[in-house]
Each structure stands twice: as structure tokens, then as C-alpha cells.
C-alpha positions as CSV (number, residue, x, y, z in Angstrom):
1,M,146.8,112.1,138.0
2,K,146.0,108.6,139.2
3,Q,142.3,109.5,139.2
4,I,142.6,111.0,135.7
5,L,144.3,107.9,134.3
6,N,141.8,105.5,136.0
7,H,139.0,107.6,134.4
8,L,140.6,107.1,131.0
9,F,141.2,103.4,131.6
10,E,137.5,103.0,132.3
11,H,136.8,104.4,128.8
12,K,135.2,107.5,130.3
13,T,135.5,111.0,128.8
14,F,136.2,114.4,130.2
15,S,134.1,117.6,129.9
16,R,135.4,120.7,128.3
17,E,136.2,122.3,131.7
18,Q,137.9,119.1,133.0
19,S,140.1,118.9,129.9
20,K,141.0,122.5,130.2
21,G,142.0,122.0,133.8
22,I,144.2,118.9,133.0
23,L,146.1,120.7,130.3
24,M,146.6,123.8,132.5
25,N,148.2,121.5,135.1
26,I,150.4,119.8,132.5
27,A,151.6,123.2,131.3
28,Q,152.4,124.2,134.9
29,G,154.5,121.0,135.5
30,K,152.1,119.5,138.1
31,Y,152.6,116.0,136.9
32,N,155.7,113.9,136.5
33,N,157.0,112.6,133.1
34,A,155.7,109.1,133.6
35,Q,152.2,110.3,134.4
36,M,152.2,112.7,131.4
37,A,153.5,109.9,129.1
38,A,150.7,107.6,130.3
39,F,148.1,110.3,129.7
40,M,149.3,111.0,126.2
41,T,149.6,107.3,125.4
42,A,146.0,106.7,126.5
43,Y,144.9,109.2,123.8
44,C,146.8,107.2,121.2
45,M,144.5,104.3,121.9
46,R,141.1,106.1,121.9
47,S,139.3,108.8,120.0
48,I,139.3,112.3,121.3
49,T,135.8,113.9,121.9
50,V,134.8,117.4,120.7
51,E,134.5,118.5,124.3
52,E,138.0,117.3,125.2
53,L,139.6,118.9,122.1
54,E,137.8,122.1,122.9
55,G,139.0,122.1,126.5
56,F,142.6,121.3,125.5
57,R,142.5,124.1,122.9
58,D,141.0,126.6,125.4
59,A,143.8,125.9,127.9
60,M,146.5,126.3,125.2
61,L,145.2,129.6,124.0
62,E,144.7,130.9,127.5
63,L,148.3,130.1,128.5
64,C,150.0,131.1,125.2
65,L,152.1,134.1,124.7
66,P,149.7,136.2,122.6
67,V,150.7,137.5,119.2
68,D,149.2,140.6,117.7
69,L,150.7,141.2,114.2
70,E,148.3,144.2,113.7
71,T,147.4,142.7,110.3
72,D,143.9,141.6,109.1
73,G,143.4,138.6,106.8
74,L,146.2,136.4,108.1
75,I,146.3,132.8,107.1
76,D,148.0,129.7,108.5
77,L,148.7,126.5,106.6
78,C,149.2,123.8,109.2
79,G,148.7,120.1,109.3
80,T,148.3,117.9,112.3
81,G,151.2,115.7,111.1
82,G,151.0,112.2,112.4
83,D,149.9,110.7,109.1
84,G,153.0,108.5,108.9
85,K,153.5,109.3,105.2
86,D,156.9,111.1,105.5
87,T,156.2,113.6,102.7
88,F,158.5,116.5,102.2
89,N,157.6,119.8,103.9
90,I,154.6,120.6,101.6
91,S,152.5,122.9,103.8
92,T,155.6,125.0,104.8
93,L,156.6,125.4,101.2
94,A,153.0,126.3,100.3
95,S,153.1,128.9,103.0
96,F,155.9,130.7,101.2
97,V,154.1,130.4,97.9
98,V,151.0,132.1,99.5
99,A,153.2,134.8,101.0
100,G,154.9,135.2,97.6
101,A,151.4,135.7,96.0
102,G,150.9,138.7,98.3
103,Y,149.0,137.3,101.2
104,K,149.9,137.6,104.9
105,V,150.9,134.3,106.5
106,A,151.4,133.4,110.2
107,K,152.9,129.9,109.9
108,H,152.7,127.9,113.1
109,G,155.2,125.1,113.3
110,N,157.2,122.7,115.4
111,Y,159.9,120.0,115.3
112,G,158.9,116.7,113.8
113,V,157.8,114.1,116.4
114,S,156.3,111.2,114.4
115,S,158.1,112.3,111.2
116,G,161.8,113.0,110.9
117,C,161.6,116.6,109.8
118,G,158.9,119.0,110.9
119,S,158.7,122.6,109.6
120,S,160.8,123.9,112.5
121,N,163.6,121.4,111.7
122,V,163.9,122.5,108.1
123,M,163.6,126.2,108.9
124,E,166.3,126.0,111.6
125,Y,168.6,124.0,109.3
126,L,168.2,126.6,106.6
127,G,169.3,129.4,109.0
128,Y,166.1,130.8,110.5
129,R,166.4,131.8,114.1
130,F,163.2,131.2,116.1
131,T,161.9,134.3,117.9
132,N,158.9,135.5,119.9
133,D,160.0,139.1,119.7
134,M,156.9,141.0,118.5
135,D,158.8,143.7,116.6
136,K,160.7,141.1,114.6
137,L,157.6,139.1,113.9
138,K,155.7,142.2,112.7
139,R,158.7,143.3,110.5
140,S,158.8,139.8,108.9
141,T,155.0,140.0,108.2
142,D,155.4,143.4,106.7
143,E,158.5,142.8,104.6
144,A,158.3,139.1,103.8
145,N,154.5,138.6,104.0
146,I,155.2,135.8,106.5
147,C,156.3,135.1,110.0
148,F,157.2,131.8,111.6
149,L,155.8,131.0,115.0
150,H,157.8,128.1,116.6
151,A,155.2,126.6,118.9
152,P,157.4,126.0,122.0
153,L,158.3,129.7,122.2
154,F,154.6,130.5,122.6
155,H,153.1,127.5,124.4
156,P,154.3,126.6,127.8
157,A,152.5,123.2,127.6
158,M,154.3,122.2,124.4
159,K,157.7,123.1,126.0
160,T,156.8,121.0,129.0
161,V,155.9,117.9,127.0
162,A,158.4,118.2,124.2
163,P,161.0,115.7,125.6
164,I,158.2,113.2,126.3
165,R,156.7,113.5,122.8
166,K,160.2,113.0,121.4
167,E,160.8,109.9,123.4
168,L,157.4,108.5,122.6
169,G,157.9,109.2,118.9
170,V,154.3,108.7,117.9
171,K,151.5,111.1,117.3
172,T,149.6,112.4,120.4
173,F,146.7,114.7,120.9
174,F,149.2,117.6,120.7
175,N,149.4,116.8,117.0
176,M,145.6,117.4,116.9
177,L,146.0,120.7,118.7
178,G,148.7,122.3,116.7
179,P,146.6,123.9,113.9
180,M,144.0,125.1,116.4
181,V,146.3,127.0,118.8
182,N,148.1,129.4,116.5
183,P,148.9,132.3,118.9
184,A,148.3,134.9,116.1
185,K,144.7,133.6,115.8
186,P,144.6,134.0,112.0
187,D,141.3,134.9,110.2
188,N,141.9,132.1,107.7
189,Q,143.1,128.6,108.1
190,L,144.0,125.7,105.8
191,V,144.1,122.7,108.1
192,G,145.3,119.2,107.1
193,V,144.2,116.3,109.4
194,F,145.3,112.6,109.3
195,N,141.9,110.9,109.5
196,L,138.3,111.5,108.6
197,E,137.0,111.2,112.1
198,L,139.2,114.0,113.3
199,A,138.4,116.1,110.2
200,R,134.7,115.9,111.2
201,V,135.6,116.9,114.8
202,Y,137.6,119.9,113.5
203,A,134.8,120.9,111.1
204,Y,132.3,120.9,114.0
205,L,134.6,123.2,116.1
206,Y,135.4,125.5,113.2
207,Q,131.7,125.9,112.3
208,K,131.3,127.6,115.7
209,S,134.1,130.1,115.0
210,T,134.4,133.2,112.8
211,T,137.5,131.7,111.0
212,K,137.3,131.1,107.3
213,Y,138.6,127.6,107.0
214,T,139.2,124.6,104.8
215,I,140.0,121.2,106.4
216,I,141.7,118.6,104.2
217,N,141.9,114.9,104.6
218,A,143.2,112.9,101.6
219,L,141.5,109.5,101.3
220,E,144.7,107.5,101.7
221,G,145.3,109.3,105.0
222,Y,147.5,112.2,104.1
223,D,147.1,115.5,106.1
224,E,147.3,117.6,102.9
225,I,146.4,117.4,99.2
226,S,148.8,114.7,98.1
227,L,147.6,114.3,94.5
228,T,148.1,110.5,95.1
229,C,144.4,110.1,95.7
230,D,141.2,112.1,95.9
231,F,140.6,114.2,99.0
232,K,137.8,115.4,101.2
233,T,137.4,119.1,102.2
234,F,135.3,120.6,104.9
235,S,134.4,124.3,104.7
236,A,131.5,126.7,105.2
237,D,130.2,125.2,102.0
238,G,130.0,121.7,103.6
239,E,131.7,118.4,103.1
240,K,133.0,117.5,99.6
241,I,135.1,114.9,97.8
242,N,137.5,116.4,95.4
243,S,138.8,114.4,92.4
244,V,142.5,114.8,91.5
245,E,141.6,114.3,87.8
246,D,138.8,116.9,88.0
247,L,141.3,119.4,89.2
248,G,143.4,118.8,86.1
249,F,146.1,116.6,87.6
250,E,147.3,113.0,87.0
251,L,147.5,110.8,90.0
252,L,151.0,110.7,91.5
253,D,153.0,107.8,92.8
254,P,153.4,108.2,96.6
255,K,157.2,107.8,96.1
256,E,157.2,111.1,94.2
257,I,156.4,113.2,97.3
258,I,158.5,111.4,99.9
259,G,160.7,113.7,102.0
260,G,164.4,113.2,102.8
261,D,165.7,110.6,105.3
262,T,167.5,113.4,107.1
263,V,166.9,117.1,107.9
264,E,169.7,117.9,105.4
265,A,168.0,115.9,102.7
266,S,164.6,117.4,103.5
267,A,166.1,120.9,103.4
268,T,167.6,120.2,100.0
269,I,164.2,119.3,98.6
270,F,162.8,122.4,100.2
271,S,165.4,124.7,98.7
272,N,165.2,123.0,95.3
273,V,161.4,123.6,95.1
274,L,161.8,127.3,96.1
275,K,164.6,127.9,93.6
276,G,162.5,126.4,90.8
277,D,164.4,123.1,90.6
278,G,161.7,120.9,92.1
279,T,160.2,118.0,90.1
280,N,156.8,118.5,88.4
281,A,155.3,116.3,91.1
282,Q,156.8,118.3,94.0
283,N,155.8,121.6,92.4
284,N,152.2,120.5,91.7
285,V,151.6,119.2,95.2
286,V,152.9,122.5,96.7
287,L,150.9,124.6,94.3
288,A,147.7,122.6,94.8
289,N,147.9,123.2,98.6
290,A,148.8,126.9,98.1
291,A,145.9,127.3,95.7
292,L,143.4,125.9,98.2
293,A,144.8,128.3,100.9
294,I,144.3,131.2,98.5
295,R,140.8,130.0,97.8
296,T,140.1,129.8,101.5
297,I,140.8,133.5,101.8
298,N,138.9,134.2,98.5
299,P,136.1,131.7,98.2
300,E,134.6,133.5,95.3
301,K,137.7,132.6,93.1
302,T,137.9,129.4,91.2
303,F,140.6,126.8,92.1
304,G,142.1,127.4,88.7
305,D,142.5,131.1,89.3
306,C,144.1,130.5,92.7
307,F,146.4,127.9,91.2
308,Y,147.6,130.4,88.6
309,E,148.3,132.9,91.4
310,A,150.3,130.3,93.3
311,E,152.2,129.2,90.1
312,E,153.2,132.8,89.3
313,A,154.5,133.2,92.9
314,L,156.6,130.0,92.8
315,L,157.9,130.1,89.2
316,G,158.4,133.9,89.4
317,K,160.6,133.4,92.4
318,K,158.3,135.5,94.6
319,A,158.1,132.7,97.1
320,L,161.9,132.5,97.2
321,K,162.1,136.2,97.8
322,S,159.7,135.9,100.8
323,F,161.8,133.2,102.2
324,N,165.0,135.2,101.8
325,N,163.4,138.3,103.3
326,L,162.2,136.2,106.3
327,L,165.8,135.0,106.9
328,Q,167.2,138.5,106.8
329,N,164.7,140.0,109.3
């Protein structure tokens, strides 16, 4: 590890194979906590290259517990986190809306590191028990249209570094990896990233895959459609700036989409939105992200048509039904 750290401190980069090897060693516990913390901290201070991200991703997918849900057309809605905006759990709620609209969702999630309440925090608080039992996951996908994949149960590397990430309390390259290493390998992905540079790296990697994808970066730094500002999308159709007004919305005040200070408060917002008691701002943000996910699966549809599908799923309590079915499985 000393050589690896010196390499980083000299502002040198790693090849795809070198990066893969380093992460394999991290997952297998070959470095001590101080060394791993130093390695992760170095990546907080410099940009990751395409080759490095590819290598880290390759290692994570090679080591992960594979998930075959025997379902085509799966989608994941997953952000990198690390945007420092402390919004409520928008992508997780949007996942249930998409499931409620009849699409199959494999939601990849984890505890919050740089934010107080990640998707796993709120799901656990609301009574979901994490599992990597394939029969249960398949049953959830069949009956609720959604399964929840708690990352540490599938990725040895994430389990190894979880205590260090928690102590550091800042975003690391593991945030960047989260959306790329869903063990179910969904055919469709809506990915939110926290800065434009990373969005372009992601776009380059996804162009080389067979995945149908939309990558989002809101211009004020959100890793989702925030409706507080315009946002960029990257897809097979190229790079595009999307105007909030052109989509038919008024700009929101950032305060309107803030999450709770505690897991309990975040869970209350989550439940309120699902039950139809969310504010207009909360509902619209969730629906906009769900609509873009639906459009990722069906690029021939208009955003308006997809928004209508999402709205019907939320207001018709189909999203709530998916959530309740998931808890019961």
C-alpha cells in the first residue's frame, strides 16, 4: 500500500487492471484501516479517471454476490449521493412510484455516509429487513414489482470499508461506484451524479455498455432532478440541458425539498409522500424523477406521458401498495 499511496501523492494515475487489483485487495482485507482511509482520502482530493473507475467497477462486480431475478427490463434509480444537499429520499420514493406504475425495479441502496439518511436507513427504519435470499428477492420483484438490494450484503468491499467511510463522513469513490455495481445488472438505469465532470465519465462508460441509461446532474450540484434549477442529462441521444420551466414546473426553493434532521424525520417525509400527504413540491420532485426513469425504459414516450403514468401510480396509491407488498415479503 505504501507504493500505491506514493503513486497517488505523485499525482500519477492507475490503469484499469491496477485499479481492479487494488480494490480486490481492499475487499479481501489486505490493507489496514489507516491505509484504506488514506487511499480513500486521496481520491477526495483528485479526480478519478475513466480507467480507474472502470477497474474499481470490474472488481466490485467480479466479487459481488450475483443476483438473477429472472426478469427482463429491470431498472435501478440510484444516485451517487455526496452532493451535500440533504434532500429527502427522492430516488427511493421515485423507485416505488415506478414499481407502482408496473415496471420492475431492482433498487440498489446503502446507509447514508455523507448525508444523514440513505435509502437503507429509511427502509430499515420503516420495517424492511435486508436480505440476499434469492427466493425472497424474486418474490418481492414478482409481487411488489421491486426488490431492495442493500449493498453490503452483496459487496464484500463495501462491507470491509463501511466503518472507515462512516468515520470519514465524506463522499469517497465508493459513492461514485454505487450506481454502477448493482448486482442485478439491470437493463435500464437512471443515475444521478454530483458533478458534471463525473457525469461525463459515467456517460463515457455507459456508452460502451448495452444498458439503456439516463445520467442526471442538476446545475446547482444535485444528483437528481431537484426542480430548483435546470439539469443536464446524458443518454444515447447525447448531452442535453433541460429547463424546469419547459417541463411545465415552477422553480422550487431548495428548502422545499430538504430531508429530515434524523432518520425518523426522513421516514416521516417518506411515508407522507407515499400516502398522498406530501407537499406539492415533494410530490413533483419525486414524480419528475420517476417520469425520467419511465422514459429511460420507453424513450419513444414523451416526458409528459411518463409523468402522467408516475402521477397515477402515486396518487392512485399504487406506489404505496408496492411498498407495503415489499414489507410483507
